[in-house]
Structure formats: C-alpha cells, structure tokens
C-alpha positions in Angstrom: -3.0 -15.0 -8.2 -3.8 -12.4 -10.9 -5.8 -9.6 -9.7 -7.5 -7.1 -11.6 -7.2 -4.2 -9.0 -9.5 -1.9 -11.0 -12.5 -4.1 -10.3 -13.5 -3.2 -6.7 -14.1 -6.6 -5.8 -10.7 -7.9 -6.6 -9.3 -4.6 -4.9 -11.4 -5.8 -1.4 -10.5 -9.4 -2.4 -6.8 -8.6 -2.6 -6.8 -6.2 0.5 -8.7 -9.2 2.6 -6.0 -11.7 1.3 -3.2 -9.2 2.3 -4.8 -8.7 6.0 -4.9 -12.5 6.2 -1.4 -12.6 5.3 -2.5 -14.8 2.2 -0.7 -12.8 -0.8 2.8 -13.6 -2.4 5.2 -11.3 -2.2 4.7 -10.2 -5.8 0.9 -9.8 -5.3 1.5 -7.5 -2.1 3.8 -5.3 -4.1 1.3 -4.7 -6.8 -1.2 -4.1 -4.4 0.9 -1.4 -2.9 1.8 0.0 -6.1 -1.8 0.2 -7.1 -2.5 1.9 -3.8 0.0 4.6 -4.2 -0.6 5.3 -8.1 -4.4 5.6 -7.1 -3.8 7.5 -4.1 -5.5 5.0 -2.0 -2.8 4.3 0.3 -3.2 7.9 1.9 -6.9 7.2 2.4 -7.0 4.0 3.7 -6.2 2.9 7.3 -3.0 4.6 8.4 -0.9 1.2 8.7 -1.4 1.1 4.3 0.1 5.0 4.3 2.7 3.8 6.6 3.7 0.5 4.8 3.5 2.3 1.4 5.8 5.2 2.5 8.3 2.3 3.6 8.0 0.5 0.3 8.7 3.8 -1.5 11.6 4.7 0.8 13.3 1.1 0.1 12.6 1.4 -3.6 10.1 -1.5 -3.8 7.5 0.5 -5.4 7.6 3.8 -7.3 6.0 6.7 -5.8 6.4 10.1 -4.1 7.3 10.3 -0.2 4.3 11.7 1.7 6.1 14.2 3.7 4.3 14.8 7.2 5.0 17.0 10.3 6.8 15.6 12.7 5.0 14.1 16.0 6.3 15.9 19.0 8.2 12.2 20.3 10.3 12.5 17.1 13.5 14.4 16.3 
C-alpha cells in the first residue's frame, strides 16, 4: 500500500498496521525512514526509537545514531 505519511490519518494508519504486523518490509522501512527524518522516532514509545537506532546501525534507513548514556547494567 502507498501511504502519504505527511497526512496524520495515513501516519496513524501506518503505525497501526505496523503494530498489527500488517506492513510489508518496504512499507516498514518507509515508515521508519519518515519517523527518523521527522524526529518522531525519538518521541514515540521507546520501541520506535530502539528499532530506528537498529535500522540506522544496519544501514536500512538513513539518519544519525542517537547517543544515549549507558545504563548501569551495560558496559
């Protein structure tokens, strides 16, 4: 499906489809690219930011990695 993610209704529908595991890989990458480009990835639930960071690290979407402090249980 083609989404116009600049429209709030389409963005909400795309997020809903993602959460229902109903998006094709191409649409998932487009959604996360949009979320990274707009900064929304870092303001939604933590899951979105963590997935966005992973996708950036893997080179699947473009963006700057977010540097975060290490948790006490991380080395």
